N, C-alpha and C positions, 0 to 999 in steps of 0.2 A: 493255776492252782486247781487241783481236782477236788471235787466234793466227795467226801468219804461216805460210803454206804454204811451207816451205823446199825441198821437192822441186820441181824444174822439169821433171819428166817430163810430156810432153804426154799427154793422155787420147786414146786411139785408140778410135774407135767404128766398128764394122763395119757395113757396109751389106749387106743380104741381098737377093737378087733375089726378085721375086714368085714365080718358079718354085721357088726353094729353100724359101720359106715354105710354099707349097702342098704340096710333097713332104714337108716336115718334119711338117706337120699330119696328112697322110695316114698317115704311119708312126706318129705318136704316137697316132692313133686305134686302130691295131692293137696296139701294144706298150705304150701308156701314156706319158704325158708325162714322168714322172720318168726312165724308162729311156731314152727317145729324147733327152731333153735331155742326159743324161750321155754317150750315144753320140756326139752331134753337138757336144759341147763348148759347149753353150748353157746359160744360166740357165733353170730351170724357168719362172720368171715371164715370160720372153720368149715361150715357147710358149703359156702361158696367155693372155697379152695378144694374141698373134696370133690365137688361137682366138676370143677374145671379140670382137675387131674384125671377124673374118670373119663371125661369127654376127650381129653387130650390123648390119652393112651388107648382108649377104646377097649381096655381090659378090665376085668373084675379086680377089686382091690387085692384079693388073695394072690393073683398072678403078678401084680405090680411089685410086690415085695421082692421078687426074685430078679427083677429087671432093672435094678438100680445101676446107674452109670458108675464105672470104676473111677477111682481117684486118678487124675491125670498127671500127678507130680512125677511118679516113677514108672518106668516100664522096662522092658527087656533091652531097649536101646540106650538107656541112661548109663553114662559112664560110672565105673565103680567109685571114683573119688567123690562123685556127687551123691551116691547112695550112702556113703559112710559119713558124710558131713553132718555134724550135729545141728546145723541150722537149716 
């Protein structure tokens, strides 16, 4: 039996600009992630994730936006019957 979610409050997700992320990480390098996360009202995990992504790609956040991997489900070799399937 599933528990019903009785609250109908929509989840609001903030989108942060690439410039904001870069500046937040620069400040976090100086003062530490826990302190900067608290000052900026962010979860520490968000700053840690941004830092990991920045180090992993080696690119500024502005450039990362354009290098997202494509969805692997369909490509030019996928048969037509599979492309038209509603499932």
